N, C-alpha and C positions, 0 to 999 in steps of 0.2 A: 237778308236770306231771306227765297223766294218760302212763301203757304203753301205746304204743304195740307192737298182736298183725297178723304177718301168714303170712297161711294157705300153705302150703307142700307140698307133697310128694315123697315122697322115695325110688325104685325100688331095694333091691338083684337085678341082676341074676344072678342063676346062670345057667352053662350051663359041660358037663364037671365039675362037682365045682367053681365057681372064681367070684367074684362078679369084678365092672365096677368099678374105684376111682381114681379120679388124682387128682393134688395140686391143689386149689382154690390158688391164687392171693391172690384174692382174702385164707381165712380163716385159709389156710395147714395146711393139712391131707392127710388122705387122706380120701376121702368119696367114696360114689356119687352114681349122679344124681339132675338134681333141681334140683324151683326152684320161682317162684312160681307158685298158683294165677289164669290169672286169670275175668279176669269172665268169667260164659256159662262157665267150666268145673268143670267135677265137677272131686271130686278125680281119682276114674282116669284125664279126660280128659287134665288135668294131667303126672299120673306116666308118662305114657306118650308123652305129647306131649318134655315132657325131657327120655325115651331116646334118641329117634328125632333131636334137635335133637348132645343133646352128645354120642353111642355112636355115630349114623347104625345103631343097628338096633332093628327092627319088633318089638317084645317087648305082650305082655299080658302081665296081673295076674292070682297064682293064688289062686282067695282063699286066705284064714288060718282060717278060722270060717264063721258055719253060710248055706246061703244061700236066699232064699224065691222059691220061687217061686212069683210069684203076677202076674195079672195086668196089674194094675196094683193098686196103684202100683210105676215101673219102681223096680230096687234097683243101689243101688251096690255093690261088693262095701267088705267093711268093709277099714283096714285089718285090719294084725299089730298096728299098737302105734300111737300115739301121743304125741310129745312135746313136750314144749317146750326151745326151747336158745332159750341169750343172745349177744345176736348184736351185736355189737365195730361200726358200718358209722365211718367216719372220715364217709358223708359225712352219712349219712340221719339218726344217733346211735346209742341202747344202744336195741332191740326188742327180742321175742319170735319166735321163729317160733314157729307151730304148725304141725309137721310130723306128715303120715303116713303110716308109714312099709309098703311095698308091697312085699311078694316076684314079681319075675317071673321071665317067661325067653321065652328069644325066638321068633319064630311062624317065622319061614324061617334054612335050615343062613347057623352062622358062616364067614362069611369073612373077616372084620378086624376092626377096630374101631377107630373116629379113632385121631386119634392125640394119646398122650398117656394114651392110658386103658393099662391095667393088668388084667391078670389073675388075682387072686391066690385061692388057694390058702389052703385049711381047716386046713393045715399050717401054712401061715405064719400067718393070726387066732388059731389058738390059741397059738403062740409068738411072739405079741406082733414076728415080722420088721421087722425097716426095711426098708423101701422104700429105691432106688436112684430121684433126686432125676435129672432132667436136670441139673442145674449137682456130680452125680457125688454129694453128698450123699446122705444117709437119714435115714429116718423112720418112727415107725411108725405104724400109721392109729388113728386115739382108739376107747376101747377100748367107749363107745358101737356103733363102726364094727364090732370088731372083734366086739361076741359082736353082732346081731343079723346079721352075714354068716354063723357061725358056720351061726343060726339056719337065716337063707333058704336055708342046703347041705341042711345035712338033713331039712327042712323040705318040695324038692324032690325031694332024694334018697329021699325016700319018697311021693311024690307019683306 
């Protein structure tokens, strides 16, 4: 059987030295906002849409690489990295996500964040702190989320 791959975009949203994470019920892990790239969307449009839908935060992508200032063709900011993730979906079956990872920041003052989301500090990520779920149990974010969260915080603190 041919391996199925979906294109996705994920955002590490940084605010006040912290990244936004939530407990993803289906995946059973602490994750940043993100999701599938829809038809006729580029990855930047997708990641900004996903952030707004999931967190209610209006954000911008922070370029992490070279930007071409050309009149034509249009430039889309490159992701910080691209990861291929194994997805074990009980409905769709096993497949891969080709996940474009972006670093982002809010463009309007942050008055709050949607229910279920936490601002997680660099210290918490570096120390592999377990975060409290709604049922009172605790679970640490996965290694890739901790590593990329720290890199996003560091990158945006320098920009």
